[in-house]
Each structure stands twice: as structure tokens, then as C-alpha cells.
N, C-alpha and C positions, 0 to 999 in steps of 0.2 A: 800387762806383762811387757817388759822391755827386752828386746832382743839385740844382742851386739851385732852391728852391721856385718862383721866378718862371718857370722853364722848363716847369712842369707844365701839362697841358691846362687850358684855361679852364673854370671851374665856374660854375654858375648860383647865385650867392650868395643870390638871393631865396628859394631853396628850402631853405636850410640851417635846421636846428633850432637853438634857442638854445644848446644845449650844444656845437654844432659851430662853434667859433670859426674865424675866418679862418686863424689860425696853426695850429690843430689840423688843419684840412683840408689845408693845404699840407704840413705835416710828415707826416701820415698817407699822403697820396698820393705823397709822395717815397719813403717806405718801400715802398709798393706798386710803384712804378715800378722801384725797385732789384730787388725780388723778381722781377718779370716779366723784367727785362733779363737776369738771371742764368739764366733758364730757357728763353727762346725764341730766343736768338741773333740777334735782329733788332730793332734799336732802334725802328723804325717800328711793328712789331707790338706791342712792349712799351708804347709810348705809347697805341696804340689800345685795348689791353686795360686799361690803367690807367683810361682814360676810360669804357670799358664797365663796369668794376668799380664806378666811382663812380656811374654811372647805375643800376646794379643796386641799390646801397645806397639811392639816393634812392627807388626803387620800393618797397623794403622799408620805408623810413622812413615813406613816405606811408601804407602799410598798417598800420604799427605806431607811430603818433605818440606813444604814451604809454610805450612800452617803453624802459627805460634801457639805455644802452650804456656799460659800464664803461671800455672803451678803444676809441676810434675806430680807431686803428691796428690793434689786435688783431682787431677785427671785420672790417675791410677785408682784412687778410691772410688770414683764414679764408675770406672770400668769394672771394678771388683764386684759390684752388685750384679752385673750382667754375667761375669765369669761364674759367680756362685749359682745363679739361676740355671745357667747352662749345665753346670756340674750336676745339680739335682735332677734336671730333666733327663740327662744321660743315665744317671744312677737309677732313676725310676724305670726307664726303659729296660735296663739290665735286670732289675729286680722283677719286673713284670714277666720277662721271659722265663726266669727261674720259677716264679709263682705259677705260671701256666703249666710248666712241666710238673710242678708239685701237686696241682689239683685245685678244686674249688675253694677249699679252706684257706689256702695260701693267697688266692686271688682276693678273697674277702678281706683278709688281713692287709693286703696291699692297698686296697681302697680305703681301709681304715687309716692307714699310715698317711695316704695322700690328704685325707680330710684333716687329720691332726696337724699336719704341716702347715695348714692354712688357718688353724684355729687360734683364738686368743687364749693362751694358756698361762697358768701360774708358773712362777719360776721353778717350783719343785718338779714340774713335768717338762717345762720348756727346755731344760738342760739335756733331755734325752731325745726330743723329737727330731733333731737334725741328723740323727743317725740313719744311714740307709739300711741298717739291720733292724729298724723298728718294726717293719712288717713281720719279720720272723718272731720277734718278741711278742707282738700282739697276737699272733697265731697261737703261740704257746700259752699266753694268758687266757685266751678264749677256751682252749682245751682244758686248762687247769681249773678255771672258775668262770663260767659263762655269764653268771649274774654280775660279777664284778666288772667284767668286760663291757656288758650292756650298760651298767651304771656309769662307767667312765665315758663311753661314747655319747650317752644321752646328756651327760652333764656338759661336755665340752664341744660336742658337734651339734646336738639339737638345742643347746643352750637352755635346757630344762633346769629348774631349781630342785632342791632336794625333796621338797614336798611333792612335786609333780612326778619325780622319778619313783618316790616311795609309793604313790598311788598305782603306778604301773607294775612295780615289782611286789607290792603288797607288804612293805615293811615301813618302819618309821623313818622320818627325815634324818634322825640321828644315826640310824643304821646305814643309810645311804652315804652320809658323810664318811663314815668308817669304811664302807666298801670302796668308795672312790680313793680314799687315802691308801687303802690296802692295794688297790690296783696299781697306783703310782709306784708304790714300794716294790711290787712284784716286777714291774717293768724295769725299774732301776737296778734290781738284782738279777735281771735276766742274763744268762751267759752270752746271749747274742749282743748285748751292750756292754760286756765286761771290759772291752778294750777302749772305751770312750772316756774313762776317767770321770764318771759322773760324781759330783760332790754334793754334800748336803746343802750347800748354799745356793745351788742352781747356777745359772750362767748370767753373764752380763748382757 
């Protein structure tokens, strides 16, 4: 997705270093915005993270005024990974407080979410796991159909194949494949994930 530079968050031009021209800043932040947009599944969050990333760069620049930067875009994209990790760390802490207030079921769902965030997932599911509301969606899935929830977690967290899961749940491998597919569809249709624009094609 290409974003017009004028749509980027406003920057404080007065704090720019001489090597950071107006055009360089706009082009670099456009690249960072595209990077975040492809990874957080929510454009508003992507905008906020782009701004936070730029602010982090300004803090670094203030501490290192004489350190040359070969590529502003490259530097910002490298910094973006740390900005994203910090965002999820803070989001997880917030969700954990809410889950503790909600009770044991929400805490279990939160741990499920933490595991899924680190799992190697197919594109059909990867497009939703970056949502900080996934914990709530998982909690509702477990309440609605515990076997489908178990099948999903065993498949992608325990890395069990359909035959192994079928032996545990007492159903055929074909039925397990269907259950996992149904679980993914239920997550994608959850009202907790309704604002994340999940598409059939997954994410990049």
C-alpha cells in the first residue's frame, strides 16, 4: 500500500538535523507506515506507531547529534521492529490487568493469545493474531466450543498433526481439519476483531 507523504503524521520540523531533509523524512516515514500497516492489521495503530517511531528517532538523535546515519529509511525501519515489540509488550500488560479483573477464564485466554503470537501460523490465521483483542476472542471461542479451541491450540501451539489430535479428542483426522478451520473462521468472525479489517487473503 502506498501512502501519499502529505498523509503522514505531522512532524516537528524544527528538531530535524541538517541531513534529514523534508523530502527524506516524508519518504522514510511513508516506508515505515507501510511496514507497520502490513503487520498490525489496524491503520490507526499503524499511524500511532509511525509517530512513536519518529519520536524515538528524535530522542536518539538528540543523544547522538554527531553520529551519521547512512540511510534514514533503513535506520527508521530497524527502529520500527523495536517500536512494535514495545507496543505489544505494553498492550499485553494492559490486557493482563483487564483479564485479572475478569477472572481465570480471561487469564487462560490471555496466555493462549501470548502463545499464538509466537507461533508459526498459516496466513488464514496470521492475519488476526496481531490484534490485542485476540485474548477476548479466544475466550469467547472457548466458551462457544471448547473442542474446537483445544484442536486449534494443539495444532498450532503443541505442533500436533491431525492424527495425533484426533487420538486425543476421539475423532477422525478429517474432522480435526474441519474443527481447526471452523475455529479460525469463528475467530475471524468475532466481534472483538471486527475493527481489524480481516480479509480472506490473510496478511502480507
